[in-house]
C-alpha positions in Angstrom: 131.8 87.1 109.9 128.3 88.5 111.3 126.7 87.8 114.7 123.9 89.7 115.9 120.9 89.1 118.6 117.6 91.8 117.6 114.7 92.1 119.7 112.2 91.0 116.8 109.5 94.5 117.7 113.0 96.2 116.5 113.8 93.3 113.1 110.3 94.1 112.7 110.9 98.0 111.8 114.0 97.2 110.3 112.4 94.7 107.3 109.0 96.8 107.0 110.8 100.2 106.1 113.2 98.3 103.3 110.1 96.8 101.9 107.5 99.6 100.9 110.3 99.3 98.1 112.3 96.6 97.3 112.0 92.4 98.2 115.1 92.3 98.5 118.0 93.7 100.1 122.1 94.1 100.3 122.4 95.1 104.0 126.5 96.6 103.8 128.1 95.8 107.3 130.7 97.4 109.0 132.0 97.1 112.4 129.4 99.5 114.3 126.4 99.3 112.2 125.1 98.0 109.3 123.3 100.0 105.5 121.1 99.3 103.2 120.5 101.5 99.9 117.8 100.4 98.2 116.0 102.0 95.7 111.9 100.4 94.4 112.1 98.9 90.2 110.2 101.4 88.7 112.8 104.2 90.4 110.4 105.9 91.7 111.4 106.2 95.7 115.0 105.2 97.3 115.8 104.2 101.4 118.3 104.9 103.1 119.3 103.8 106.3 122.1 103.3 108.6 121.7 100.7 111.9 124.1 101.4 114.7 124.8 98.0 116.5 123.2 99.6 119.5 120.5 98.7 118.2 121.1 95.2 118.8 121.4 93.1 121.9 124.4 91.8 120.2 126.6 93.0 117.3 129.8 91.9 115.7 130.2 92.2 112.3 133.1 92.5 110.4 132.7 94.2 106.8 131.1 92.7 104.4 127.5 92.2 102.4 124.4 90.9 102.1 122.0 89.8 100.1 118.8 89.0 102.4 114.8 88.0 101.3 112.9 90.6 102.7 110.2 87.9 102.4 112.0 84.7 104.1 112.6 87.3 107.1 108.9 87.9 107.3 108.1 84.7 108.3 110.8 84.9 110.9 109.3 86.9 112.4 105.7 84.9 111.4 107.0 82.5 115.1 108.2 85.2 117.5 106.3 86.3 119.9 106.6 90.0 121.7 110.0 90.6 123.2 111.7 87.8 121.6 115.5 88.2 120.8 116.0 86.7 117.6 120.3 85.4 116.9 121.5 85.5 113.3 125.0 85.0 112.4 126.4 84.0 109.1 127.6 80.2 108.3 129.6 81.3 105.9 130.7 77.7 104.3 127.7 77.1 103.2 127.3 80.8 102.4 123.9 81.1 105.0 122.3 82.9 107.1 121.2 81.1 110.1 118.2 82.5 112.4 117.7 81.8 115.5 113.9 82.5 117.3 113.1 79.7 120.6 113.6 77.5 119.8 113.1 77.1 116.0 116.4 77.0 114.2 116.3 78.3 110.1 119.3 77.8 107.7 118.8 80.7 105.2 119.3 81.0 101.7 121.0 84.3 100.8 120.6 86.5 98.2 123.0 87.0 95.1 124.1 90.5 95.1 126.6 90.9 92.1 123.4 92.3 89.9 122.6 94.7 93.1 123.1 98.2 92.7 124.7 100.6 95.2 122.7 103.4 94.5 124.2 107.2 95.3 121.6 109.4 97.8 121.3 112.4 95.5 121.9 116.1 96.8 118.5 118.0 96.7 118.3 122.0 98.0 114.6 121.3 99.4 114.1 125.2 100.1 111.1 123.9 103.3 111.9 121.6 105.8 109.3 121.3 108.1 109.0 118.2 111.2 104.7 116.6 111.6 103.6 114.3 114.2 102.8 110.7 112.0 99.8 110.0 113.2 98.6 114.0 111.0 99.9 112.0 108.6 98.1 108.8 108.5 95.0 111.0 109.3 95.5 112.5 106.0 96.3 109.7 104.3 93.7 107.6 105.3 91.3 110.6 103.9 92.9 110.8 100.8 92.6 107.2 99.9 89.1 107.0 98.2 89.4 110.9 96.3 92.7 110.1 94.1 95.5 108.4 93.3 97.6 111.1 94.4 98.4 113.5 96.8 99.6 117.4 96.7 102.3 118.5 99.6 102.4 121.9 100.6 104.5 124.3 102.6 104.3 127.9 103.5 106.0 130.2 106.3 102.2 129.7 107.7 101.7 125.8 107.5 101.9 122.3 105.9 98.8 120.8 103.7 98.4 117.3 102.0 95.6 118.6 99.0 94.0 115.7 97.3 92.1 116.7 94.2 89.5 114.2 92.7 87.5 114.2 89.8 84.8 115.5 91.7 85.7 115.5 95.3 88.6 116.4 97.7 90.2 116.5 100.7 92.9 118.4 102.3 94.6 118.2 105.6 95.9 121.9 107.1 98.2 122.4 109.8 99.3 125.8 111.2 102.6 126.6 112.2 101.8 126.1 115.8 101.0 122.0 115.1 104.1 121.5 113.5 107.1 121.1 115.4 109.3 123.2 113.9 108.7 124.7 109.9 111.1 126.0 107.4 109.6 127.9 104.3 110.2 131.1 102.8 108.1 130.7 100.1 105.2 128.8 99.4 106.6 125.4 97.6 103.7 122.5 96.2 104.8 119.2 95.1 102.5 116.3 93.7 103.0 112.8 94.8 101.7 109.3 93.4 99.5 107.9 97.0 100.2 104.7 97.3 104.7 105.1 97.3 104.0 108.4 99.9 101.5 106.0 102.0 103.3 102.6 101.7 105.9 104.7 103.0 104.4 106.6 106.1 102.5 103.2 107.0 106.0 101.6 107.7 107.0 104.2 110.7 106.2 102.3 113.3 107.4 104.0 116.2 109.0 107.7 114.8 106.1 110.3 116.4 107.7 112.6 114.0 109.5 113.1 110.7 111.3 115.3 108.7 110.1 116.7 105.5 111.8 118.3 103.1 110.0 120.1 100.6 110.2 122.3 97.0 108.4 123.0 93.8 108.2 119.7 92.1 110.9 117.9 93.5 111.2 114.6 95.1 110.9 115.5 98.9 112.7 113.4 101.6 111.5 112.0 104.3 114.0 111.4 108.1 113.4 109.6 110.5 114.4 107.9 113.7 114.1 103.5 113.9 115.1 101.3 117.1 114.8 103.7 119.4 117.1 106.3 117.5 120.0 103.7 117.4 119.3 104.5 113.5 118.2 106.3 111.0 116.6 106.6 107.3 115.6 108.4 105.0 113.4 107.8 102.1 113.5 109.9 99.2 109.6 110.3 96.3 109.9 111.3 93.0 106.9 113.4 92.3 104.8 113.3 89.6 104.7 116.4 87.6 101.5 118.8 86.4 100.9 119.6 83.1 99.9 122.4 81.9 
């Protein structure tokens, strides 16, 4: 059993984060929350999300799972106006999701979850931790997109840097310690990442004013943030590009 009501902007936020990596996802239901874990087709990135029942206007669920086509959810969201509450209900007899927005009702076929894995979140001991404003990351990405298709993230005891280097040009975002909400780094660490993945992840953070970033040397980056008014939380993991000597 599953039935819920959720504000359109919250559903859009959840959908945008997951669809950064996949077009279809398995939503694992519990009495007080839903969770999603998914890895992109290239196995470069992962999302791990938990949304508590407080993110919803109403939430009732038994243990179970629903496979959703995120493009179909986006189609419904395009019908919603600001402030609309969207109703979701699982029609178990026909195995469909019934979605109501305004005076529109859509019966949505569910995706078979048999082939969807439950990826394990790797246990990474990353030595650097920092909390940075999301708008600073967006500014650095915007400056980097015309320079290179990769971006280096660096943390030192004194600050955080994002560096993008092309054949002729380079660009650097330099945030000293006093411009960060938090910084823990005993030494310099650096990893290089594909810019398109990192950019899409940051662009999906529509309501998070700050994000927590964990870094190591040539290790995946871990990006943690709140959503749905902090009634939910999510983590992106992105594998590094190992630079040749």
